[in-house]
TORSETI-693091 format. One record per residue: residue number from 1; z negated, x negated, y negated of N, C-alpha, C in turn. Coordinates in Angstrom, 2 decimals, m for minus. Layout:
<nodes>
    n     n.zz     n.xx     n.yy    ca.zz    ca.xx    ca.yy     c.zz     c.xx     c.yy
  NUM        Z        X        Y        Z        X        Y        Z        X        Y
...
</nodes>
This chain:
<nodes>
    n     n.zz     n.xx     n.yy    ca.zz    ca.xx    ca.yy     c.zz     c.xx     c.yy
    1  m121.48   m78.91  m166.61  m122.49   m79.99  m166.88  m122.86   m80.76  m165.65
    2  m122.93   m80.06  m164.74  m123.51   m81.29  m163.33  m122.37   m81.99  m162.89
    3  m121.26   m81.79  m162.90  m120.25   m82.40  m162.67  m119.48   m83.95  m163.54
    4  m120.03   m83.31  m164.87  m120.25   m84.69  m166.04  m121.22   m85.70  m165.28
    5  m122.00   m84.89  m165.15  m123.55   m85.89  m164.72  m123.22   m87.05  m163.80
    6  m122.36   m86.08  m162.42  m122.43   m87.36  m161.16  m121.17   m87.72  m161.61
    7  m120.12   m87.40  m162.26  m119.10   m88.40  m162.82  m119.37   m89.46  m163.68
    8  m120.35   m89.25  m164.58  m120.87   m90.28  m165.00  m121.59   m91.23  m164.41
    9  m122.47   m90.72  m163.15  m123.32   m91.56  m162.27  m122.56   m92.61  m161.17
   10  m121.25   m91.45  m160.96  m120.46   m92.81  m160.06  m119.89   m93.68  m160.45
   11  m119.33   m93.33  m161.90  m118.68   m94.11  m162.78  m119.52   m95.30  m163.45
   12  m120.81   m95.30  m163.31  m121.48   m96.43  m163.67  m121.65   m97.33  m162.60
   13  m122.16   m96.74  m161.43  m122.30   m97.35  m160.24  m121.11   m98.54  m159.81
   14  m119.85   m97.63  m160.01  m118.99   m98.71  m160.01  m118.37   m99.85  m160.76
   15  m118.84   m99.34  m161.95  m118.57  m100.32  m162.99  m119.64  m101.41  m162.33
   16  m121.21  m100.92  m162.14  m121.88  m102.10  m161.50  m121.79  m103.25  m160.25
   17  m121.13  m102.14  m159.47  m120.45  m102.92  m158.31  m119.38  m104.03  m158.74
   18  m118.56  m103.20  m159.62  m117.28  m104.51  m159.61  m117.84  m105.76  m160.84
   19  m119.04  m105.39  m161.56  m119.17  m106.20  m162.45  m119.98  m107.26  m161.57
   20  m120.79  m106.96  m160.69  m121.59  m107.68  m159.84  m120.85  m108.87  m159.06
   21  m119.34  m107.95  m158.56  m118.44  m109.06  m157.65  m117.55  m109.81  m158.36
   22  m117.74  m109.46  m159.70  m116.99  m110.97  m161.04  m117.40  m111.62  m160.65
   23  m119.31  m111.52  m160.74  m119.98  m112.51  m161.24  m120.61  m113.43  m160.01
   24  m120.50  m112.96  m158.72  m120.21  m113.75  m157.85  m118.96  m114.42  m157.58
   25  m117.71  m113.46  m157.73  m116.66  m114.27  m157.64  m116.68  m116.06  m158.38
   26  m117.14  m115.66  m159.68  m117.10  m116.78  m160.76  m118.05  m118.01  m160.32
   27  m118.92  m117.12  m159.82  m119.96  m118.24  m158.78  m119.39  m119.09  m157.92
   28  m118.83  m118.68  m156.82  m117.89  m119.38  m155.72  m116.90  m119.90  m156.22
   29  m115.96  m119.40  m157.22  m114.90  m120.21  m157.87  m115.00  m121.20  m159.09
   30  m116.15  m121.35  m159.31  m116.60  m121.73  m160.41  m116.82  m123.62  m160.52
   31  m116.84  m123.90  m159.02  m117.16  m125.42  m158.87  m115.39  m126.20  m158.37
   32  m114.96  m125.04  m158.42  m113.60  m125.63  m157.81  m112.72  m127.01  m158.38
   33  m113.00  m126.87  m160.09  m112.76  m128.60  m160.56  m113.61  m129.77  m160.21
   34  m114.82  m129.29  m159.98  m115.73  m130.50  m159.70  m115.07  m130.91  m158.17
   35  m114.97  m129.87  m157.13  m114.26  m130.25  m155.80  m113.26  m130.98  m156.03
   36  m112.40  m130.67  m156.87  m111.22  m131.35  m156.91  m111.55  m132.76  m157.69
   37  m112.20  m132.65  m158.14  m112.52  m134.29  m158.62  m113.15  m135.39  m157.93
   38  m113.87  m134.32  m156.84  m114.30  m135.02  m155.86  m113.58  m135.93  m155.00
   39  m112.64  m134.49  m154.96  m111.22  m135.12  m153.90  m110.44  m136.32  m154.40
   40  m110.42  m136.06  m155.54  m109.30  m137.28  m156.37  m110.10  m138.57  m156.46
   41  m111.39  m138.86  m156.41  m112.21  m139.89  m156.13  m112.41  m140.30  m155.05
   42  m112.40  m139.37  m154.01  m112.16  m139.78  m152.44  m111.19  m140.42  m152.49
   43  m110.24  m140.53  m152.86  m108.28  m140.97  m152.98  m108.02  m141.93  m152.89
   44  m108.99  m142.53  m154.42  m108.51  m143.42  m154.92  m109.29  m144.22  m154.77
   45  m110.60  m143.99  m154.05  m111.54  m144.69  m153.55  m111.39  m145.39  m152.04
   46  m110.34  m144.74  m151.51  m109.82  m145.18  m149.97  m108.85  m145.86  m150.62
   47  m107.76  m145.90  m151.61  m106.88  m146.33  m151.73  m107.14  m148.06  m152.52
   48  m108.21  m148.22  m153.57  m109.17  m148.85  m153.86  m109.49  m150.09  m152.66
   49  m110.44  m149.18  m152.02  m111.06  m150.35  m150.33  m109.87  m150.82  m149.61
   50  m108.16  m150.25  m149.87  m107.80  m150.60  m148.58  m106.84  m151.56  m149.45
   51  m107.12  m152.05  m150.66  m106.08  m153.35  m151.78  m106.14  m154.52  m150.89
   52  m105.40  m155.20  m151.36  m105.90  m156.51  m151.16  m104.82  m157.10  m152.12
   53  m105.12  m158.42  m152.15  m104.46  m159.55  m152.93  m102.97  m159.38  m151.90
   54  m102.02  m159.83  m152.75  m100.66  m159.85  m152.06   m99.03  m160.90  m153.05
   55   m99.11  m161.58  m152.91   m97.86  m162.77  m153.25   m97.17  m161.94  m153.98
   56   m96.47  m160.99  m153.54   m95.17  m160.41  m154.35   m95.48  m159.11  m155.12
   57   m96.81  m158.52  m154.89   m97.28  m157.29  m155.71   m98.71  m157.81  m156.58
   58   m98.74  m157.53  m157.70   m99.81  m157.96  m158.49  m100.71  m156.44  m158.88
   59  m101.95  m156.53  m159.13  m102.99  m155.86  m159.35  m102.92  m155.84  m160.77
   60  m102.38  m154.45  m161.57  m102.42  m154.35  m162.41  m103.13  m152.92  m163.15
   61  m103.53  m152.94  m164.46  m104.42  m151.97  m164.91  m104.39  m152.18  m166.52
   62  m104.69  m150.56  m167.01  m104.76  m150.57  m168.26  m105.85  m149.21  m168.28
   63  m105.66  m148.37  m169.74  m106.84  m147.69  m170.01  m106.62  m146.29  m169.06
   64  m105.25  m146.42  m169.09  m104.45  m144.80  m168.58  m103.79  m144.88  m167.32
   65  m103.88  m146.15  m166.46  m102.76  m146.65  m165.53  m102.90  m147.39  m164.90
   66  m103.40  m147.28  m163.18  m103.94  m148.62  m162.72  m102.83  m148.39  m161.51
   67  m102.38  m149.44  m161.03  m101.30  m150.12  m160.14  m102.00  m151.22  m159.15
   68  m101.47  m151.07  m157.93  m102.00  m152.18  m157.14  m101.20  m152.21  m155.51
   69  m101.50  m153.24  m154.86  m101.03  m153.20  m153.51  m102.22  m152.52  m152.64
   70  m101.64  m151.44  m151.59  m102.60  m151.25  m150.39  m101.84  m151.05  m149.32
   71  m102.69  m149.93  m148.34  m102.23  m149.99  m147.24  m102.11  m147.70  m147.32
   72  m100.91  m147.95  m147.45  m100.32  m146.89  m147.36   m99.89  m146.05  m145.75
   73   m99.72  m144.62  m145.79   m99.13  m144.01  m144.61   m97.77  m143.31  m145.46
   74   m96.50  m144.06  m145.22   m95.33  m143.54  m146.00   m95.29  m141.66  m145.55
   75   m94.67  m141.11  m146.61   m94.86  m139.38  m146.45   m93.64  m139.39  m145.03
   76   m92.82  m139.86  m144.85   m91.79  m140.05  m143.90   m92.02  m139.79  m142.34
   77   m93.44  m140.68  m142.47   m93.73  m141.27  m141.15   m94.39  m140.10  m140.34
   78   m93.98  m139.58  m139.18   m94.54  m138.30  m138.42   m96.02  m139.33  m137.54
   79   m96.09  m140.31  m137.42   m97.51  m141.11  m137.20   m98.45  m141.43  m138.03
   80   m99.36  m141.73  m138.19  m100.39  m142.14  m139.33  m100.52  m143.82  m139.14
   81   m99.43  m144.51  m139.00   m99.13  m145.77  m138.98   m99.41  m146.44  m140.59
   82  m100.00  m147.09  m141.26  m100.58  m147.93  m142.11   m99.31  m148.96  m142.45
   83   m98.88  m149.05  m143.27   m98.15  m150.34  m143.86   m98.07  m150.44  m145.63
   84   m97.75  m151.89  m145.53   m97.95  m152.83  m147.03   m97.43  m151.76  m148.02
   85   m97.93  m150.86  m149.00   m97.14  m150.23  m149.96   m97.82  m150.91  m151.29
   86   m97.27  m149.97  m152.18   m98.03  m149.83  m154.23   m98.22  m148.79  m154.21
   87   m99.27  m148.33  m155.21   m99.61  m147.03  m155.21   m99.83  m147.24  m156.97
   88   m99.57  m146.26  m157.62   m99.78  m146.25  m158.95  m100.74  m144.80  m159.46
   89  m101.96  m145.00  m159.93  m102.10  m143.46  m160.62  m102.20  m143.74  m162.18
   90  m101.96  m142.73  m162.54  m101.44  m142.47  m163.87  m101.70  m140.90  m164.82
   91  m102.31  m140.89  m165.85  m102.07  m140.01  m166.52  m101.01  m138.96  m167.25
   92  m100.41  m137.72  m166.87   m99.19  m137.30  m167.23  m100.04  m136.79  m168.76
   93   m99.51  m137.22  m170.02  m100.09  m136.77  m170.99   m99.62  m134.84  m171.46
   94   m98.01  m134.92  m170.99   m97.44  m133.67  m171.14   m98.15  m132.53  m170.23
   95   m98.40  m133.08  m168.93   m98.71  m132.08  m168.35   m99.94  m131.83  m167.92
   96  m101.04  m132.73  m168.52  m102.10  m133.11  m168.57  m103.18  m132.92  m167.10
   97  m102.46  m134.20  m166.38  m102.59  m134.18  m165.42  m102.70  m135.40  m164.66
   98  m103.57  m135.92  m163.36  m103.61  m137.52  m162.47  m102.60  m137.11  m161.83
   99  m101.42  m138.33  m161.67  m100.57  m138.31  m160.93  m101.22  m139.72  m160.00
  100  m100.31  m139.63  m158.78  m100.01  m140.68  m157.67   m98.74  m140.97  m157.47
  101   m98.19  m142.30  m157.32   m97.14  m142.66  m156.83   m97.13  m143.15  m156.26
  102   m96.73  m143.72  m154.72   m96.25  m144.61  m153.29   m95.41  m144.66  m153.14
  103   m95.06  m146.11  m152.99   m93.74  m146.96  m152.45   m94.43  m147.64  m150.94
  104   m93.52  m147.98  m150.28   m93.42  m148.74  m148.95   m92.75  m149.93  m149.59
  105   m93.02  m151.28  m148.96   m92.53  m152.20  m149.44   m90.84  m152.60  m149.43
  106   m90.38  m151.90  m148.74   m88.87  m151.69  m148.44   m88.48  m150.87  m150.07
  107   m89.02  m149.58  m150.18   m88.78  m148.99  m151.27   m89.01  m149.53  m152.83
  108   m90.13  m150.69  m152.99   m90.39  m150.92  m154.05   m89.25  m152.22  m154.25
  109   m88.79  m153.00  m153.39   m87.64  m153.89  m153.58   m86.46  m153.34  m153.85
  110   m86.36  m152.10  m153.59   m85.17  m151.53  m153.56   m84.88  m150.75  m155.03
  111   m86.47  m150.77  m155.70   m85.86  m150.42  m157.01   m85.79  m148.50  m157.16
  112   m86.55  m147.90  m155.96   m86.35  m146.21  m155.97   m87.63  m146.10  m156.51
  113   m87.54  m145.16  m157.21   m88.44  m144.37  m158.27   m88.78  m142.99  m157.47
  114   m90.30  m143.26  m156.92   m90.83  m141.85  m155.85   m91.43  m141.31  m156.87
  115   m91.14  m139.83  m156.19   m91.45  m138.48  m157.07   m93.29  m138.53  m157.37
  116   m93.56  m138.50  m158.35   m95.10  m138.34  m158.33   m95.64  m137.52  m157.64
  117   m97.00  m137.27  m157.30   m97.87  m136.26  m156.76   m98.93  m136.10  m157.55
  118   m99.07  m134.88  m157.79  m100.10  m134.31  m159.09  m101.04  m134.33  m157.81
  119  m102.40  m135.03  m158.73  m103.59  m135.14  m157.66  m104.39  m134.32  m158.58
  120  m104.72  m134.16  m159.75  m105.43  m133.37  m160.44  m105.12  m132.79  m161.52
  121  m105.00  m131.59  m161.71  m104.88  m130.99  m163.27  m105.79  m130.85  m163.95
  122  m105.28  m129.89  m165.28  m105.93  m129.74  m166.31  m107.21  m130.59  m167.03
  123  m106.74  m131.79  m166.97  m107.55  m132.93  m167.28  m107.46  m132.83  m169.01
  124  m108.11  m133.39  m169.57  m108.77  m134.09  m171.01  m108.23  m135.38  m170.80
  125  m108.88  m136.17  m170.67  m109.00  m137.82  m170.63  m108.94  m138.23  m169.00
  126  m107.91  m139.50  m168.92  m108.19  m140.46  m167.80  m108.76  m141.66  m168.27
  127  m109.67  m142.47  m168.10  m110.01  m143.67  m168.22  m110.17  m144.80  m167.40
  128  m109.53  m145.59  m167.03  m110.09  m147.11  m166.06  m110.39  m147.97  m166.99
  129  m111.93  m148.72  m166.52  m112.21  m149.58  m166.69  m112.21  m150.89  m165.33
  130  m112.22  m152.06  m165.93  m112.08  m153.18  m165.05  m113.17  m154.16  m164.94
  131  m113.81  m154.50  m163.78  m115.20  m155.02  m163.57  m114.95  m156.50  m163.42
  132  m115.24  m157.89  m164.63  m114.62  m159.41  m164.69  m115.81  m159.85  m164.26
  133  m115.97  m160.90  m163.39  m117.23  m161.96  m163.48  m116.19  m163.21  m163.91
  134  m117.35  m163.73  m164.89  m116.59  m165.26  m165.16  m117.44  m165.84  m164.72
  135  m117.30  m166.94  m164.07  m117.76  m168.10  m163.45  m118.36  m169.23  m164.50
  136  m117.44  m169.41  m164.96  m118.01  m170.49  m166.15  m119.12  m170.34  m167.15
  137  m118.91  m168.97  m167.80  m120.02  m168.49  m168.37  m121.22  m167.72  m167.38
  138  m121.10  m167.75  m166.66  m121.76  m166.84  m165.60  m122.15  m165.24  m166.03
  139  m121.06  m164.35  m166.43  m120.99  m163.12  m167.60  m120.47  m162.39  m166.61
  140  m120.44  m160.94  m166.61  m120.09  m159.82  m165.99  m119.69  m158.83  m167.50
  141  m118.38  m158.26  m167.37  m118.21  m157.53  m168.04  m117.09  m156.23  m167.56
  142  m117.27  m155.37  m168.66  m116.05  m153.93  m168.00  m115.14  m154.11  m169.33
  143  m113.93  m154.48  m168.83  m112.68  m154.60  m169.72  m111.55  m153.30  m169.62
  144  m111.16  m153.19  m170.59  m110.06  m152.01  m170.70  m108.75  m152.26  m170.09
  145  m108.43  m153.49  m169.75  m106.73  m153.93  m169.41  m107.23  m155.02  m168.65
  146  m106.60  m154.86  m167.13  m106.86  m156.38  m166.20  m105.35  m157.05  m166.39
  147  m105.77  m158.45  m167.04  m104.75  m159.10  m167.09  m104.66  m160.34  m166.45
  148  m106.01  m160.42  m165.45  m105.49  m161.66  m164.20  m104.63  m161.25  m163.42
  149  m103.94  m162.68  m163.52  m102.95  m162.41  m162.62  m102.62  m163.07  m161.04
  150  m103.92  m163.66  m160.97  m104.34  m163.94  m159.26  m105.28  m163.15  m158.50
  151  m105.89  m162.50  m159.19  m107.07  m161.79  m158.46  m107.23  m160.35  m159.43
  152  m107.97  m159.28  m157.99  m107.87  m158.49  m158.62  m109.62  m158.04  m159.04
  153  m109.80  m156.98  m159.92  m111.39  m156.98  m160.38  m112.17  m156.79  m159.24
  154  m113.05  m156.74  m159.71  m114.45  m156.69  m158.56  m114.61  m155.20  m158.24
  155  m114.36  m154.66  m159.54  m114.69  m152.98  m159.29  m113.38  m152.24  m160.29
  156  m113.65  m151.05  m159.98  m112.70  m150.59  m160.73  m113.79  m148.99  m161.09
  157  m113.93  m148.45  m162.55  m114.77  m147.49  m162.81  m113.93  m146.68  m163.48
  158  m113.52  m145.43  m162.91  m112.95  m144.13  m163.48  m113.93  m143.22  m164.17
  159  m113.13  m142.34  m165.36  m114.19  m141.83  m165.79  m112.64  m140.66  m165.95
  160  m113.20  m139.19  m165.64  m112.18  m138.07  m165.74  m113.08  m136.94  m166.86
  161  m112.43  m136.74  m167.77  m112.81  m135.63  m168.43  m112.23  m134.45  m168.79
  162  m112.62  m133.17  m168.72  m112.13  m132.03  m168.91  m112.68  m131.08  m169.77
  163  m112.18  m130.08  m169.74  m112.64  m128.77  m170.17  m113.02  m127.86  m169.14
  164  m114.21  m127.20  m169.56  m114.68  m125.93  m168.76  m115.48  m124.62  m169.39
  165  m114.95  m123.62  m169.58  m115.60  m122.56  m170.61  m115.81  m123.34  m171.72
  166  m115.05  m124.11  m172.39  m114.99  m124.63  m173.51  m116.12  m125.16  m174.23
  167  m116.58  m126.06  m172.84  m117.41  m127.03  m173.01  m116.83  m128.36  m172.11
  168  m117.05  m129.43  m172.47  m116.48  m130.82  m172.16  m117.48  m131.05  m170.97
  169  m116.79  m131.59  m169.67  m117.63  m132.23  m168.78  m116.86  m133.35  m168.45
  170  m117.35  m134.60  m167.97  m117.01  m135.94  m167.41  m117.51  m135.79  m166.70
  171  m117.04  m136.82  m165.66  m117.36  m137.69  m164.22  m117.07  m138.80  m164.38
  172  m118.04  m139.77  m163.98  m117.23  m141.14  m163.62  m118.29  m141.58  m162.53
  173  m117.00  m142.78  m161.83  m117.46  m143.10  m160.65  m116.93  m144.77  m160.74
  174  m117.98  m145.50  m159.99  m117.52  m147.18  m159.83  m117.17  m147.21  m158.54
  175  m115.69  m148.08  m158.32  m115.36  m148.01  m157.01  m115.51  m149.77  m156.83
  176  m116.16  m150.23  m155.82  m116.21  m151.63  m155.38  m114.92  m151.59  m154.68
  177  m114.17  m153.28  m155.13  m112.78  m153.55  m154.28  m113.55  m154.83  m153.44
  178  m113.66  m154.60  m151.74  m113.32  m155.77  m151.22  m112.60  m156.49  m151.45
  179  m112.42  m157.64  m151.41  m111.73  m158.87  m151.79  m110.76  m159.50  m150.46
  180  m109.31  m159.03  m149.97  m108.51  m159.68  m148.96  m107.14  m160.41  m149.65
  181  m106.48  m161.45  m148.80  m106.01  m161.93  m149.25  m104.60  m161.96  m148.16
  182  m103.62  m161.59  m148.67  m102.19  m161.37  m147.58  m101.31  m162.39  m148.45
  183  m100.71  m163.66  m147.78   m99.63  m164.38  m148.32   m98.52  m164.30  m147.69
  184   m96.96  m164.04  m148.33   m96.30  m164.27  m147.82   m95.20  m165.21  m147.51
  185   m95.85  m166.60  m148.64   m95.82  m168.19  m148.21   m95.61  m168.51  m146.82
  186   m94.80  m169.15  m146.35   m94.68  m169.85  m145.09   m95.44  m171.30  m145.50
  187   m96.02  m171.53  m144.11   m97.21  m172.81  m144.48   m95.70  m173.91  m143.19
  188   m96.12  m175.25  m143.73   m95.37  m175.64  m143.43   m96.46  m176.53  m142.22
  189   m95.86  m177.28  m141.24   m96.93  m177.93  m140.52   m96.63  m179.62  m140.26
</nodes>
C-alpha cells in the first residue's frame, strides 16, 4: 500500500512537471508566426523603399502579386554589392506560402526564370493594395490593381492572414515608397 501511494505521488509530480513544461514551450514558441510575419514585412519594406522608376522595368501590382525594380544583392555574389534588379512577391495557392523571386538586370533580359524563395508559410491569404493620388481631383484612394505605367504608387498596403489555434489572425502594414527615377535613355547635347 505504501509503495502504491509513493508511486502515485511520483507519477502525479512527473505529470505536473511535464504539463508545465509543455505550457512554457507553447508560450515561448507560440509567437513564431508573428516573428515570421514581422521578418516578411521587414524584407518587403526594404525592397519597396529601395525601389525606383526605371525605364525598362515597370512597377506592376495586383491583389495577390507585386513586381517592381529595386536594388538587390545577387545570390551568387560573395560581397554585398547592390545592383539593379527585379523582385516579385506572390502567393502560392497550392503551397499556401508567400514567395519571392529576384533577378538582376542581365537575368531579366535573358528570360531566365529564377527559383522562388519561400518567405512565409502557412498563410490563408495575402492582399496588396496601392495608394494613388489623383492631382486633378485632389483625391487619394487605395486600389487593388496598379495600372499606372509611368509612376509607382505612393505606398503599398500588405495584409497577411493566417490561422493559429483555429482562430483567424491578420497583420496589415502600409509601406510608403520614396520616388526615385533612373533613366536608360541617352541625352543628346
